[in-house]
VEXDREN-2710 file (C-alpha; in Angstrom, 1 decimal):
% VEXDREN-2710
k/r/px/py/pz
1/MET/-12.5/-19.5/-41.8
2/ASN/-11.8/-20.3/-38.3
3/LEU/-8.5/-18.7/-36.9
4/PRO/-6.5/-20.8/-34.4
5/GLY/-7.3/-19.9/-30.8
6/TRP/-3.7/-18.4/-30.2
7/THR/-4.5/-15.6/-32.6
8/ARG/-7.1/-14.2/-30.2
9/GLU/-4.7/-14.1/-27.5
10/PRO/-4.0/-10.4/-26.2
11/LEU/-0.2/-11.2/-25.6
12/VAL/0.0/-12.0/-29.5
13/HIS/-1.8/-8.7/-30.5
14/PHE/0.5/-6.9/-28.1
15/LEU/3.6/-8.6/-29.6
16/LEU/2.5/-7.8/-33.2
17/ALA/1.9/-4.1/-32.3
18/GLY/5.3/-4.0/-30.9
19/ILE/6.8/-5.2/-34.1
20/LEU/4.8/-2.8/-36.2
21/ILE/5.9/0.2/-33.9
22/PHE/9.6/-1.0/-34.1
23/GLY/9.3/-1.3/-37.9
24/LEU/8.0/2.3/-38.2
25/PHE/10.8/3.7/-35.9
26/SER/13.5/1.6/-37.8
27/LEU/12.8/3.6/-40.9
28/ARG/15.1/6.4/-40.0
29/GLY/16.8/8.5/-42.6
30/GLU/14.4/8.1/-45.4
31/GLU/13.5/11.2/-47.5
32/VAL/9.9/10.3/-48.0
33/ASP/7.4/10.4/-45.2
34/PRO/6.9/6.5/-44.2
35/ALA/3.2/7.4/-43.5
36/SER/0.7/8.0/-46.2
37/ARG/-0.1/11.5/-47.7
38/THR/-3.8/10.7/-47.8
39/ILE/-5.9/11.1/-44.7
40/ASP/-9.1/9.2/-44.7
41/VAL/-11.9/10.3/-42.2
42/ASP/-14.3/7.4/-42.5
43/ARG/-17.5/6.8/-40.9
44/GLU/-15.9/5.2/-37.8
45/GLN/-13.7/8.1/-37.3
46/LEU/-16.5/10.5/-37.5
47/ALA/-18.4/8.4/-34.9
48/GLN/-15.4/8.5/-32.6
49/LEU/-15.1/12.4/-33.0
50/SER/-18.9/12.7/-32.4
51/LEU/-18.6/10.4/-29.3
52/VAL/-15.7/12.2/-27.8
53/PHE/-17.5/15.7/-28.3
54/GLU/-20.7/14.1/-26.6
55/ARG/-18.8/12.8/-23.6
56/THR/-17.1/16.2/-23.0
57/MET/-20.0/18.5/-23.7
58/GLY/-22.9/16.2/-22.6
59/ARG/-24.8/16.4/-25.9
60/ALA/-24.3/15.5/-29.3
61/PRO/-22.4/17.9/-31.7
62/THR/-24.1/20.0/-34.3
63/ASP/-23.2/19.8/-38.0
64/ALA/-21.0/23.0/-37.7
65/GLU/-19.3/21.5/-34.3
66/LEU/-18.7/18.2/-36.1
67/ASP/-17.2/20.1/-39.0
68/GLN/-14.8/21.9/-36.6
69/GLN/-14.0/18.6/-34.8
70/ILE/-13.1/17.1/-38.2
71/GLU/-10.8/20.0/-39.0
72/ASN/-9.1/19.7/-35.7
73/TYR/-8.5/16.1/-36.3
74/ILE/-7.1/16.8/-39.7
75/ARG/-4.7/19.4/-38.4
76/ASP/-3.5/17.1/-35.6
77/GLU/-2.9/14.4/-38.1
78/VAL/-1.0/16.6/-40.6
79/LEU/1.2/17.9/-37.8
80/TYR/1.7/14.4/-36.2
81/ARG/2.8/13.0/-39.5
82/GLU/5.1/15.8/-40.4
83/ALA/6.6/15.5/-37.0
84/LEU/7.3/11.8/-37.5
85/ARG/8.7/12.5/-41.1
86/LEU/11.0/15.0/-39.5
87/GLY/12.2/12.7/-36.7
88/LEU/10.8/14.9/-33.8
89/ASP/9.6/11.8/-32.0
90/GLN/13.2/10.7/-31.4
91/GLY/14.9/11.5/-28.1
92/ASP/11.7/13.2/-26.7
93/ALA/11.0/11.6/-23.4
94/VAL/7.2/12.7/-23.3
95/VAL/6.6/11.0/-26.7
96/ARG/8.6/8.1/-25.6
97/ARG/6.6/7.5/-22.4
98/ARG/3.4/8.0/-24.3
99/MET/4.2/5.4/-26.7
100/ALA/5.0/2.9/-23.7
101/GLN/1.5/3.9/-22.2
102/LYS/-0.1/3.1/-25.5
103/MET/1.5/-0.4/-25.6
104/ASP/0.4/-1.1/-22.0
105/MET/-3.1/-0.2/-23.2
106/ILE/-2.9/-2.6/-26.1
107/ALA/-2.0/-5.3/-23.6
108/SER/-4.8/-4.8/-21.2
109/ALA/-7.6/-3.7/-23.6
110/ARG/-9.4/-7.0/-23.4
111/ALA/-9.3/-7.0/-19.7
112/GLU/-10.8/-3.4/-19.4
113/THR/-13.9/-4.5/-21.3
114/ALA/-14.2/-8.1/-20.3
115/ARG/-17.4/-9.3/-18.6
116/PRO/-16.4/-12.2/-16.4
117/ASP/-19.1/-14.6/-15.4
118/ASP/-20.0/-15.4/-11.8
119/GLY/-17.9/-18.5/-11.7
120/VAL/-14.8/-16.6/-12.4
121/LEU/-15.7/-13.6/-9.9
122/ARG/-16.7/-16.3/-7.1
123/LYS/-13.3/-18.0/-7.5
124/TRP/-11.5/-14.6/-7.2
125/TYR/-13.7/-13.8/-4.2
126/ALA/-12.9/-17.1/-2.5
127/GLU/-9.1/-16.6/-3.2
128/ASN/-9.0/-12.9/-2.2
129/GLY/-11.6/-12.5/0.5
130/ALA/-9.1/-10.4/2.7
131/ARG/-9.3/-7.7/0.0
132/PHE/-13.1/-7.1/0.6
133/ALA/-13.2/-7.2/4.4
134/PRO/-13.6/-4.0/6.4
135/GLU/-10.7/-2.7/8.4
136/VAL/-9.3/-4.4/11.6
137/SER/-10.9/-3.0/14.9
138/TYR/-9.3/-2.7/18.2
139/THR/-10.6/-2.8/21.8
140/PHE/-8.2/-1.8/24.5
141/ASP/-7.3/0.1/27.5
142/GLN/-4.3/2.2/27.7
143/LEU/-2.2/4.3/30.2
144/TRP/0.3/7.2/29.1
145/PHE/3.5/8.0/30.8
146/GLU/6.0/10.7/29.8
147/ALA/9.1/8.5/30.0
148/GLU/9.8/4.9/29.4
149/GLY/11.3/4.4/32.9
150/GLU/7.9/5.7/34.4
151/ALA/6.0/3.3/32.2
152/GLN/8.1/0.3/33.3
153/ALA/7.6/1.3/36.9
154/GLY/3.9/1.7/36.3
155/LEU/3.7/-1.8/34.7
156/ALA/5.4/-3.3/37.9
157/ARG/2.7/-1.6/40.0
158/LEU/-0.1/-3.0/38.0
159/ARG/1.3/-6.5/38.2
160/SER/1.4/-6.2/41.8
161/GLY/-2.4/-5.4/41.8
162/SER/-2.7/-1.5/41.6
163/ASP/-5.7/-0.1/40.4
164/TRP/-5.1/0.7/36.8
165/ARG/-7.6/3.8/36.7
166/ARG/-5.3/5.6/39.2
167/SER/-2.2/5.0/37.3
168/GLY/-0.6/6.8/34.3
169/GLY/-0.5/10.5/33.6
170/GLU/-3.0/13.1/32.4
171/ILE/-3.4/13.4/28.6
172/SER/-6.2/14.1/26.2
173/LEU/-6.4/10.6/24.9
174/PRO/-9.2/8.1/25.8
175/ALA/-8.2/5.6/28.5
176/SER/-10.5/3.0/26.9
177/VAL/-11.1/2.4/23.2
178/ASP/-13.9/0.1/22.1
179/ALA/-13.9/-1.4/18.6
180/LYS/-12.2/1.4/16.9
181/SER/-10.9/1.0/13.4
182/ARG/-7.2/1.0/12.4
183/ARG/-7.8/4.4/10.7
184/GLU/-9.4/5.7/13.8
185/VAL/-6.7/4.4/16.2
186/LEU/-4.1/5.9/13.9
187/ALA/-5.7/9.4/13.9
188/SER/-5.7/9.4/17.8
189/PHE/-2.6/7.8/18.9
190/GLY/-0.1/8.1/15.7
191/GLU/1.6/5.4/13.4
192/LEU/4.3/4.7/16.0
193/PHE/1.7/3.6/18.6
194/LEU/-0.1/1.4/16.1
195/VAL/3.0/-0.3/14.9
196/GLY/3.6/-1.1/18.6
197/LEU/-0.1/-2.2/19.1
198/ASP/0.1/-4.6/16.2
199/ARG/3.0/-6.3/17.9
200/LEU/0.9/-7.2/21.0
201/GLU/-1.3/-10.4/21.5
202/PRO/-4.8/-9.9/23.0
203/SER/-4.7/-10.6/26.6
204/SER/-6.1/-9.7/30.0
205/ASP/-2.7/-8.5/31.2
206/TRP/-1.2/-5.2/30.8
207/GLN/1.8/-5.0/28.1
208/GLY/4.3/-2.5/27.0
209/PRO/5.6/-0.1/27.3
210/VAL/4.5/1.0/23.7
211/PRO/6.0/4.2/22.4
212/SER/4.1/6.9/20.4
213/GLY/4.8/10.4/19.5
214/LEU/3.5/11.7/22.8
215/GLY/5.5/9.3/25.2
216/TRP/4.9/5.8/26.3
217/HIS/1.8/3.6/26.9
218/LEU/0.8/0.5/28.7
219/VAL/-1.6/-1.3/26.9
220/ARG/-4.2/-4.0/27.8
221/LEU/-5.4/-5.1/24.4
222/GLU/-8.7/-6.9/24.8
223/ARG/-9.5/-7.7/21.1
224/ARG/-8.0/-7.3/17.7
225/GLU/-10.9/-8.3/15.2
226/PRO/-10.4/-8.6/11.4
227/GLY/-13.3/-7.4/9.6
228/LYS/-16.0/-9.9/8.2
229/VAL/-16.0/-10.3/4.4
230/PRO/-19.5/-9.6/3.1
231/PRO/-21.5/-12.0/1.1
232/PHE/-20.5/-12.2/-2.5
233/GLU/-23.9/-11.1/-3.6
234/ASP/-23.6/-7.8/-1.7
235/ILE/-20.3/-6.9/-3.2
236/ARG/-20.3/-8.4/-6.6
237/GLU/-19.4/-5.1/-8.4
238/GLN/-16.6/-4.6/-6.2
239/VAL/-15.3/-8.1/-6.8
240/GLU/-15.4/-7.5/-10.4
241/ASN/-13.6/-4.1/-10.2
242/ASP/-11.0/-5.7/-8.1
243/TRP/-10.6/-8.8/-10.5
244/ARG/-10.4/-6.4/-13.5
245/THR/-7.9/-4.2/-12.0
246/ALA/-5.5/-7.3/-11.1
247/THR/-6.3/-8.8/-14.3
248/ILE/-5.1/-5.7/-16.4
249/ALA/-2.0/-5.4/-14.2
250/ALA/-1.1/-9.1/-14.8
251/ARG/-1.7/-8.9/-18.6
252/LYS/0.5/-5.8/-18.8
253/GLU/3.3/-7.5/-16.8
254/ALA/3.0/-10.8/-18.7
255/ALA/3.2/-8.9/-22.1
256/TYR/6.2/-6.7/-20.9
257/ASP/8.0/-9.9/-20.0
258/LEU/7.3/-11.5/-23.3
259/LEU/8.8/-8.5/-25.1
260/ARG/11.7/-8.0/-22.7
261/SER/12.9/-11.6/-23.2
262/ALA/13.7/-10.6/-26.8
263/TYR/16.1/-7.9/-25.7
264/ASN/19.8/-8.1/-24.7
265/VAL/20.2/-5.2/-22.2
266/LYS/23.9/-3.9/-21.5
267/ILE/24.4/-1.4/-18.8
268/GLU/27.6/0.4/-18.4
269/ARG/28.5/1.8/-15.0
END
């Protein structure tokens, strides 16, 4: 039998899971455990236990080790079901957060394992090329002054034709910077200077003063160059990882919005 296409949508699965969890927690006050007293350890569960052990230890478990994993699973399951029966999950912030995380996982599960074709990834690459470009680079000359007034006076002298190499104070910063990345400029000059530098337009004229944590600077910004986006073939894996991360986030948000729309929230202040 062919099921309708909407039955395969992750948002539908998410909503159904939410209804089931809501139903479980709505069974408060019953004397009988809402979960079964029978614990089935089937072949699928055995395979999962063996896989977890192998990922942790780097090898398959021996028969004795697998038996111990089964006993640990049974112990956890018994204690978990009894905790639910006693209502110990109610009012527990850790449990509450963990359940919310699992709902998020349900919403994003298909995106985590999806293998998008090149058509999907090339479209993502074309629409989000800036994500894959290297850092912006800067080429500039700078002069340092201890006070803003000194920098303004220095700017007036430069505009009247003074030799820039004879201007400015002594400081352990390079007078000229050639094609340095944003990160490198930040490391040498600090965030305050970088913010001011981003406000300047490339020009052959001196500009400023630009503040920094060290004082004031006059800057002649020759170039600010955005990085060039590499060819798709060179960064396909990076594009796929970026697509998957963004798709997971979008599906989580869409699933939450779907559930949130069914609630009437009242906030008393």
